[in-house]
N, C-alpha and C positions, 0 to 999 in steps of 0.2 A: 504494500500500500504506500502510495507516494505521500510525502509530507504536504500539509496544507500551507500554501505559500501566499503571503500578502505582500505585493509589491506596491510601495507607496507612490501614489500619483499626485499627492497634494502639492500645489504650487504656492499657496499663501503661507503666512507665518502665524496662523492661529493654532492655539494649543488644542490637541486632541487627547482626551483621556482614553487610554487603551485598556482599562480594567475589564471591559466586555470580553476581551480575548480569552481571559482565563476561564470564563464560564461557558464557552462554546462546547456543546456536548452532542453535536450531530455531525454525521458524515455527508449530509445532504448539502452539496455546494451551492445549488440555486437558492436554498433557504438561507445560507450564510450570506450570500451576495445581497439578498433582499432585507437583511437585518437593518434596522434603523439605529443610527448612533448620532450623538449630539456633538457638534463642533461650532463654537461661537454661539450665535443666537438662532441657529436653525438645525434641523435634522437632515441627515443624509443617509442614503443607502450605502452599505459597505462597498458595493461595486463602484460607486461614484468616487470613492477615495482611494481604493486599492484595486489592483488587478489580482484576482483570486484564482488560483489553480491548485490542483492536488485534491486530497480528500481526507487524510488522517488528521483529525482534530486533536489528537494527543501528541502529535509531532508537528510543531508549527514553525514556520520560517517567516521572518520579516525582512524584506529587502529594501534598500535605500532608506533606512531609518535615520531619524535626525532628532535633535533635542526638543522638538515640538511634540513628539510622541511621548506622553508622560504615563506613568503608572503601568508600564509593561510588566506583566507577571504579578500584578497585585492579587493577593490571596490565591496564588497558584496552587493547584493540587494535581499531582500525578500526570503532569504534562512536561514535554520538552519544548522550550522556546529558544530558537536560534535567531540571533539578530545580526544583520550586516549593516554597519553604520553606527552612529551614536544614539544613545538613549536619553530621554528627558528625565526630569525629576521623578523619584519614587520607583525606580527599577526594583522589582522583586519585593515590594513593600508587603509586609504581613504574609510572606510566602510560607506555605505549609509543607509542601513536598514537591518533588519533580526537579527539573534542571533548567537553568537559564544560562545560555552561552552568548556573550556579547563580544562581537569582533569590532570594537570601537571603544569610545569613552562613555562613562556613565556620569550624568549630572548629579546634583546634590541629592542627599537623603536616600541613596540606594540602600536596599536591604534593611530598611527601618522596620523593626518589629518582626523580623524573620523568625519563623518557628521551626523550620526544617528544610531539607532539600539542599541543592548545590548550586552555587552561582560562580561562573567563570567570567571575569572581565579582562579581556585581552587589550587593555589600554589603561587609562587613568580613571580614578573615581574622584568625584568632586568632594566638597566639604560635607560633613555630617553623614558619612557612611555609617550605617547601623545606629542612627540617632533614635531618640525616644519618639515613638509614634504618638499621635494625639491621644491623650487620656491614659497612656500606659507609662510604666515606670522602668521598663527594661528595653534596651535598644536592640538586642538580639537574644532570643531564647535558646536557639539551637540551629545547627546547620553548618555547612562548609562554604567558605568564600575564598576565592583566589582572585587577587588583583595583580596583573602582570607588572604594572608600572607604579605610579605614585597615587597616594591618597591624601585628600585635603585635611583641613583642620577640623577640630571639634568632632572627631570620628570615634566610633566604638564606645558609646556611652552605656554604662551599666550592663555589660555583657554577662549573661547568665550561664550559658554553655556554648559549645560549638568550637569550630576551628577556623581561624582566619590566617591567610598567608598573603603577605604584601611583598611584591618583588622589588619595589622601589622605596621612596621616602614616605614618611607620614608627617602631617602638619602638627601644629601646636594644639595643646589642650585635648589630646587624644587618650583613649583608654581610661576615661574618668570613671571612678568608682567601679572598677572591674570587680565582678562578683565571683566569676570562675571562667573556665574555658582556656583555650590555648591560642596564642597569637605569635606569628612569625613575621619579623620585619627585616628585610635584607638591605635597606638603605638607611639614610639618616633619619633621626628622630627629632621632632620639634620640641619646643619648650613645654613645660608643665605636663610631662608625660606620666600617665598612670597615677594621678593624684587620687588619694583616698581609696586605693585598691584594697580589697579584702583578701582575695586569694586568686590563684590562677597561675598559668605557666607561660613564660614569654621567652622567645628565641630571637636574638638580635645579633647583628654584626657591628652595630654602633656601640662600642664599649664605653662611651662617655656616660651612659646612664648607670653603669655598674657601681659608681661611687656612692650611690644611695642604698646599696644592698650589702648584705653580710656575706662574706666569702665562705663557701662551704666546700666539703670534700667531694671528690668524684668517685667515691666508693661504690655508689649504686647508680648506674646510668641505664637501668632497665627501661624506664619509661622513655628516656631520651632516644634510645636506639629504636624502640618500637615506633615512636612518633616519626623519627627521621625516615625510616624505611617506608612507612605507610603514606606519609605526605609526599615523598618522592614518587610513589606509585600513583597516587591520586592525580598528580599534575603531569605525570609521565615525563619528569625532568628531575635531574639531581640538583635540587636547589639547596639542600642541606647536606654538606659533604663531610664536615668535621666529625671525627670519631672521638676527639678529645676536647670537648668544649670546656670553657671556664664556667663553673657552677656557683650560683649564689642562691641563698635561701633566706627570705625575710628582709624587710626594710629596716634600715638602721634607726630611723626616727620613730616609726609607729609599731615596728615588729609585726607587720602584716605578713600573712602566709603566702607570699608571692615567690615563686621559684623562677630564677632567671638563668638562662644559658647564653653565654657569649660565644657565638659560633664563628 
């Protein structure tokens, strides 16, 4: 069965909320083409805005995406969404399960309130990745996120569980009030990192933050080696190579239960 493909035909710069894409549950392409969606102050048929081909509503492709397409993958369940181009605000917001693959850059507030599934961003992510969704108190509850390049400021707020891998830099005021979970950052780390963290495991190459943590022995690297092997498999790339990391456990100031590996 061929993927359900939506090729963007929109020429104007109006914002289009793409939340409707997550709830499509029919293989009937004429029915999908005739669905009404709102853009600006009027309603359009899907076929007026997208060239629609294919049939598998659980395997969706968006071609010629741009930042005016917002909330792609909102509340996603058990679907694959592959996106060529950039994505607007709210990519994978409140995502439950499934997979989102973005071959481009994500705008602000990607993966806010994510509860499960996997998101691969082969580009940059804007400010407030995994920020608090409206009315909620945790930025990400669970799931796997990979950002190939850089992440903006004020990202990863009150992470509950899950795994996040960032191939580049992360901006200031990030990982605030970390509750738990594992985070890998391979680039430089901005100011005010991991303030008021409670627990969690962090893997970094930027050794400048190690001064805030208590040096520990490397007698037990069982979890580190398990994590290294499995993360490399998930991304299909050896991003964590070191077999002899520098290990730190606990913050000097508040004695929080944060484990740090400098790789």
